N, C-alpha and C positions, 0 to 999 in steps of 0.2 A: 740396624745391625750390619756390621762389616762383612764383606765377602768371606774373610778368613774365619770368622766366628760361625757363620752358618755352614760353611764347609765342614768345620769340626763337628757339627751336630749330626751330619749324615751318618747313620749307623744301620748295619745289618750284620748278622753272623748266623751260624748254623744252629744256634741254640733254640729251645722250644718257644721262646718269646717271638722269634722271628721266622721260624720254619716249622710247619706241621706237615709231616710226611710219614706215610705208613711203612715205607721202606722197600716196596716191591715195584718192579716194572709193571706199568698199568695203573698205578696209583696216581693221584693228583696231589702235588705239593702246593701248600698255601704259603706264600712268601709275604713278609712284611718289611717295610723300610720306615725308619724314623728320621725325621729332620726337625729343625727348629720351626716353631709355629709361624714365625714371620719370615721364613726363608723365601726368597724370590723365585720360587719354583712353580711352574704351571702345569707340569706333566712329568710322569715317571714311567719308564718302560723297562721291562726285563728283556735283555738281549741273550738269546740262546743260539745254538748252532745245530739243530736237529738234522742228523744224517749229512752233516757237512755244510748245510746252507744256513746263512744268517737269518734269524727271525726275531721280531720285536713283539712283545706282548704288553699292551697298555695295563697299567695298574690303576686301581680305584683310589680316589682321595677319600679317606675315611673321616677327614675333618680334624679339628684341633682338640687335643686332650691335654689340658694343662699348658705346658710350654712346648708341646710337641705337636707335630702334624704327622699322621700315619697314612701310609700308602699300602695297599694290599692287592695281590694278584694271584691267580691260579696258574700252575704250570703242570701240564700232563707229562708224566715221566715215561718215556718210551725206550730209553737207552739205559745200559748199566751204569754209565757215567754221564752226568749232565752238567756241563759247564754253564755258568750264567754270570752276568754282571748287569749293572743298572745304568741306564741313560737318563739323566735329569735335564729337562728343558727349562732353563732359567731365563730371567729377563735379559741377561747379557750373553746368552748362548748356551751351548751344550756342555755338560759335565759328565764324565764317566766315573763310576764308582765300582770298585772290585775289592777283593780281599786285600789287595796291596794298597788301597787308598783311593784318593780322588785325583783325576787327571783331566786336563782340557783336551789332550790328544787321544786319538783312537788307540787303546792299549792292545798288547798281545793277549792271547788267551792264558798265558802262563800263570797269572795271579787271579784268574776267575774264581768265584765261589764254585764249589763242586758239591753235587749230591750223588752219592753212591747208592744204587739200587741193588737189591739182592745181596747186600753186603752183611756178613754176620760178624758183629763186634762181640768180643768176650764180655758178656754183660756184667760180670762181677768187677771188672777192672775199674769202671767208673767210680766206684766207692772205695777203692783200695788205698791203703797206706802201706808202702813197701818198706822192708828193712833188709839191707844187704849184709850178708855174713860171709866172712872168709873162714871156713869151718875149722881149720887148725888153730885159730886164734880167738874163738869166742868163748867156749866153755868146755872143760874136760869132764865129761860125764862118766867115763869108764877108763881109769888109768891102766887097766889091764891090756888095752889095745894100743897103747902109746908106742911110738917108734923108740927103740932103744939106741943109746949112743953107739955108733959104729955098727949098727945092725946089718947094713948093706952098703954097697958103694953106689954113688951116683956120679956119673961122669968121672969115674976113677977116684972119687973122694969119699971118705966115710961120712955117713949122715951124722948129724949132731942133734942130741936131745937137749933142749933148753928148759930152764926153770921158768915158770909162768911170768914172773916179774921182770925177767931180763929183756933188754931191747934187742930187736932183730939187728943182725950185722950184715953189712953189704957184702963182705968177703964170703959169707956163707949163706947168702940170701935164700937160695932154692933148696938147700940141703939141711936147714935147721927146722926142727919140729917141736911144737909146744904141747901137743896132746889133745887139742880141741877135737870134738867129734859130734856126730849126730845125736847121740844120747844127751850130750851136754846142752845142745840146742833145745831138745825136747824138755829138759829139766828147767829151762829158763823161759818157757813160753808165757808163764804168768807175768813175768817182768815185761814182756813185749806187749801182751794184751793190755796191761795197765797203761803202757805208753801210748796205746792207740793203734798199734800195728795190726794189720789184718792179712798181710801176705809177706812171704819170705822169698828172697832171691839168694841162692847159695852159689858161690864159686864152685868149680868142678869137684865132684865127689867120686868120679869113676877111678878105677885102679890106675895108679901112676906112681912113678918113683919120686917125684918132687913134692914139695909141700903145696904148690899152687895147682897141681894136677892138670895143667894145660898140655902136658906131654903124655897124652892118654896111652895106656898100655892095654886097656880092655874096656870097651864101651858097654859090655854086658854084665859087669860086676862092679859093685860099690867097693871102694878101697877098704880093706879090713882094718886099717889104722884109723879110719873114720867111723867104724862101726859095722861095716859090711851091709848086706841086704837087711839083716835083722835090725840094724840101727835105723835104716831108712824106714822100715815098716813101723818101728816104734815112733819115729817122728811123724809119720803120716797119721797114725792113730791119734797121737796127741794133738795134731793140728785139727783133725776132724772134730775132736771134742770141743774145740774153740772156734769152729767154723773159719779156720784160717787156710790160706792158699799157699802153694809151693811151686816156685819156678826154679828149675835147675839149669845149670850152665853146660852147654855142649860145644865141642870143638870140631866141627865138620871140615874146617879148612886144612887141618894138619893133625898128625898124631905124633906119638913119641917113637924114638928109634928102637925101643924095646917092644913095640907092638908086634904081634906075630905076623901081621900083614907085611910090615916092612922087613922084619927079620927074614922071612921067606923070600921076599922080592930081592933083597940084597944078596942072598945066598944063591939064587937061581934066577937069571933074567927071564926064564920061561915059566916061572911059577905063576899059578892062577892069579895071585894078587900083584904081580909085577905091573899090571896095567893101572893099578891104583896110584902109581907114582910116576914121576917124570925124571928119568935118568939121562943126564947129558953124556955121562961116560960111566958105564956100569963097572964096579958097584959103588964107588965112593963119590961120584959127582952127581948130585941130584938137586932138584928144586926144593927149597925149604922156606919156612916163614922168615922173611927179612934176613936171610943169610944165616939163621941159627941152625946149625947142623943137627941138633937134637930134635928138631921139629920138621920132619919131611912133609912137604905139601902134598895134599891129596889131589888127584887128577880126575875131574868130573867129566872128562871126555869118556870115561869108562861108564857104560850103562850098568854094568854089574855093580860098581861102587854105588851108584845112585840107588839101585835096588836094595843093597845092604844097609845104606845109611838112612834112607827115608821112604823110598817108593814101594818096596816090596811089602807083602802082608805081615811079615815078621821083622820089618826093618827096625833099626835101633831107635829111631825117633818116634816110632809108633809104640814099641813095647813098654816103655816107661810111662806112657799115658794110660795104660791099662791097669786093672786091678792086679795085685793088691796095692801097688804104690800110687797109682792114679795122680801123677803129678799134674799141675795145672798150667804148664807152659814151659817154653824153652827160651833161654837167652842164648843167642847164637854168637859165639866168639868171632871177632874180626869179620863180621858180615860184609864189610866193604870189600874184602879180598876174595870172598868165597866164589869159586868157579872162574876166577880170572887169572890168566897167565899169558902175558904177551898178546899174540893175536887171538888167543882163545878167550873170548869174553862171554862166558856162560852165566854170569851172575844173575841176570833177571830170569833166565830159564830155570836155573836151580832154585831161585827164590820162589818162583811160581810152583815148582814141583813140590818143594817142602811145604808150602801152604796147603796145597791140595791134599797131601798125605796127612798132615797134622790135623787139619780141620775135618777130614773124613773120619779120623780116629776119635777126635774130641772137638766138636764144633766150638766149645767154649774155651779152648786153650788159648793162652796169650803167647803170641809169637813176637819176641823182642830181639832186635839185632844191635850188636855193638857197632857204632859208627862214630868216629871222631870228626868227621867232615860233613859233607852234604849228603845225608841219607834220604832226602826227599824223593828221589826217583823210585825208591823201594817202598814208598809210603802212599801208593795210589790206589790201594784196595786189592791188589792182586798178589802181594807178597807179605811183607811184615805188617803186624798190627802197630808196631812202634819201634823207635830206635832209642838208645840211650841218648838223650837230647843235649849232647855237649854243646854243639854250635847254636842250637835254637834256644838254649836257656843257660846252661852252666857257664860256659866260657864268657859270655857277655856279663854275667853277674860278677864273676871273678875280676874281670878287667875293670868293671865299674867301681867295685869296692876296694880293689887293691892294686890295680894295674898289673895283675899277675899274668904272665905268659907261661903256657904249659912247657914250652921249650925255650927258655930265656937265652940259651947260648946261640940260638940261630941268628944269623945276621939280619933277618927281617923282623925279629922280635922287637916290640915297642913296650918298654916297662911302664910307660906313663898311663895313668887311669884314662879310660875313654870318657867322652862326654855322655851325659845322660841321654841326649838325643840319639847318640850312636847305639847305645844299648837298646833303646826302644826300637830303632830301625832294624837292628839285627833280629830281635824278637819277631818283628812284623814280617820280615821277608821269609823267615823259616816257617812261620805259622801260615802265611798266605800261600805257600807252595804246596800245601797238602789239604785234602778235604777236612772240614771241621770234624767229621765223625772220627777221624784218625788223630787230629790235633788234641782232642780231649782224652786220648789214651796214650799220648807220648809219655815216655819214662823220664821224668825230671829228677835231677840229682845235683848235689853240691860237691860231690867227690866220690871216689871209689878206690878199689884196691890198686888202680893204675895211676892215681894222682896223689899229690900231697893232700893232707886233710885241711878242711875249711879253716879251722882255728889257726893253723900255721900259715895258710895263704893270706889271711887278713892280719897277720902279725900279732896274734893274741888279743885283738880288739874284740871283746865279747859283745859290744854294742853292734858291731858290724856282723858278727855271727848271727845275732838276733834279726837284723835286717834281712840277711840272706835267707834265714829260715822262714821268715814271714813271706818272702817272695816265693819260696819253694812250695809252701802250702796253699798259696792263693792264686798262683798262676795256672792257666789251663793245662791239664795233663795230670799224670799220676805221680805223686811225690814219693821219693825213696830216701830213707835215712841210711847213711853208711854207719855200720855198728860203731858205737862209742862216740859219735859226733854229738849225740844228745846230752852227754855228760861232760863234754869239753875235751875229749881226747885229742891230743896233738900228734903231729907226725909229718915228716917231710916226704920226699919221693920214695918209691919202692926201694927197699923193703920197710922203711920206717913207717909208712902209712899202714902197715900190717901188724902193728903192735897188738898185744893181747888185750882183751877186754878186762879192765880192772873190776873185780867184784867186791873189793873192799870199798864200801860206800863212803868212807872218809876221803877217798880220792876223787869223788864225783863233784861236779858243779851242780848242786841240787836245784838252784834257781834256774839254770839253763834247762835242765831236764824238765822241770815243771812248765817252763815256757813252751818247749817243744811238745810236751804232752798236751797242753791246751790247744796248740795249733793242730795237732793230729786229730784230736776229738772234734775240733771245729770243722776240719776238712771233711770228716766223715758224716757230719750232721747237717751242714749248711747246704741247702738246695742250690744257692748261687755258686758254690764251689764244686758241687757234684755234677750239675748239669747246666749251669748258667753260662751265659755268653761272656764276651770280653770286649771292652772298649777302652782304648788308650785315651786318657784324659789330659795328661800333662807330662812333659819330659823336657825340663829346662833346668838350668843351674845345677843344683845338687839333688833335685827332687824328682821322683817319678810317681805317677798316680794312675790308677786304672779302675774301671768299674767291672764287677762281676754281677750279672743280672739274670734272674730267673723269674718266672711268673709269680713265684711265692716270696721272692726276697731280692733286695738290692744291697750290695756291699760296695763300698769305696775303699780301696787300699792305697795308702800313701807311704812311701819309703824315702828316706833321706840319708845320704852318706855323710854330710856335714852341713852346718848351718849356712843357708844362702839368703836368709832374711825373709823367706816366703812365710807369710802369716795367714793367708787366705787362698784357698784353692778354687779356681773357676769350675763350676759344676753344672751350669745351666745346659751346656751342650750334652750333658749326660741324661737330659730329660728330667732333671731334678728341679722341681718348682720351689720358689720361695715359700717359707713357712713350714717346710717339711722338717721334722725333728729327726736327728740322727744320734745314735749312741755308739761310743767307742768301746769295742769289745774287751780290750785289755784293762781299761781303767774305769769303765762305766760312765765316763764323762758324757754329757749331752750338750748338743748345740742345735741351732736352727739355721737352715739355709736362708741367707739374706742377700739381696742384690746379686743373685746368681753365684754366690760364693759360699764356701764351707770354711769355717774358722778352724785353722790348724795351728793356732798359736801355742797349743799345749804339746805339739810334736817336739820331742827332744832334738838336740842338734844332730845327733846320729840316732836314728830310730825309725820305727814304723807304727802305723795306726791302721786299724780296720774299723770302718764306720758302717753301721747298719741303719738303714732308713726305717723308721718306726711307723 
């Protein structure tokens, strides 16, 4: 066996097949490592750093099982965060193995495996399939609460009431309304449960003058045009009947210029809420989100603001977690900017404070942050449960399938598709930078209200849509469907990505919906996808493959963007012995592993397969 092949067989992750841990300080974790049966390794050690001093714990050789050799060791957990990696003593010297992969050099701690003790994960998230809804565009359940044409002015312009089938217009993007509301969502829940959805994420629903509601006017009331508090209560009750969860969008970084806090602060520099904002020159020069004057930035140097927003007993982020609404979590808008302004870098302090408050109110709440860049510093167990995983999943998939750049006009943008190895490397680096306990609850998506739609990104290539959907539902983390993507809804950048949901089934791609439905139900039923580990098996040419492995189940996922001639996939380094029968879940085709290879000659030129070992 070559050095390269036995290195590829080294595997460990935080899933139950490799880690058994009760979760508390004082418990002992049992760690397992898998390598090829004939790997030239004579000893394996777990390297930790208790109380800052390096320590090596020898592992036991459990012997050969099939094509694998297993090593096992116990690790007493005495700290809230335990970093560890493995040292392998081979015939030709020492190898290090961490979440970032194999190296011959002594690595930094940055990509160590991590165990979090006394960490409370939202238990329901592991099994969830999310569905994102832009409330004004999903379903109109009560036409009586619709915005009327010219009903009020927004930024000096009269608001516009649109008919459901009309396309959003860039010229009137924030001031046009279609009538979607919370009652409409409640009325369509049977559609969503049939699809396999178990949790909703809604864009903001608090009172605000725009259709997107990120310019909050009142955090304590639901916008009456979306159904008010009665509409939210109706939705909550309908969700309870179906055991579905609800995550709301909150905007703690900024509010709207019509919010009473800002109105008072602008009128009087000595007003009690003036400290909530940063005026460079009162009253008209103030800090705002990305220079948008209608969105004044909140100043978290104010202890009183922290009390009102999250820390106090009746804080905004606490009250909606309580009965009767009992929401199941928050999506924090622009979490990357929260508490940060020039020399004031309070982001981690505010993040820790929000977590303490939210978890004290509802330990099982899901705390999700928007982050278009590197959110991993906020994903270490003290702040967010997850980020919208744009860099760790979404953007690499876009660039692999379509060469799509989110900001193609920027001089650094590269419209060429990335290599398969590049996508796999970006997945790995973002996954390795956070504890496995958090990686499994990362919020994976293929598009949102802020991006063009998937179908448009891939140029209406429905085969590539299916490839992307397969990756979404089989990659570690929590999948989220953006409303309408399951029926082939198209759309460019904002506001075109916010088209209304077509309820005329003649406009649907029924085959695509059936495919997404099958994936959603698979994701919710398959142990390997719910709590299984992840091993990258292949990333070359036009094909990527990985294994999801649980004690109860082994799945191998293969995805290809175009035909590269690959007809057999190497799988022995996955621990798959010759003679094992596998069944492909979409076609029910069967094959047998031979000579360390899996026959994938039936894989379409552009397509994906999911193989289950029988």
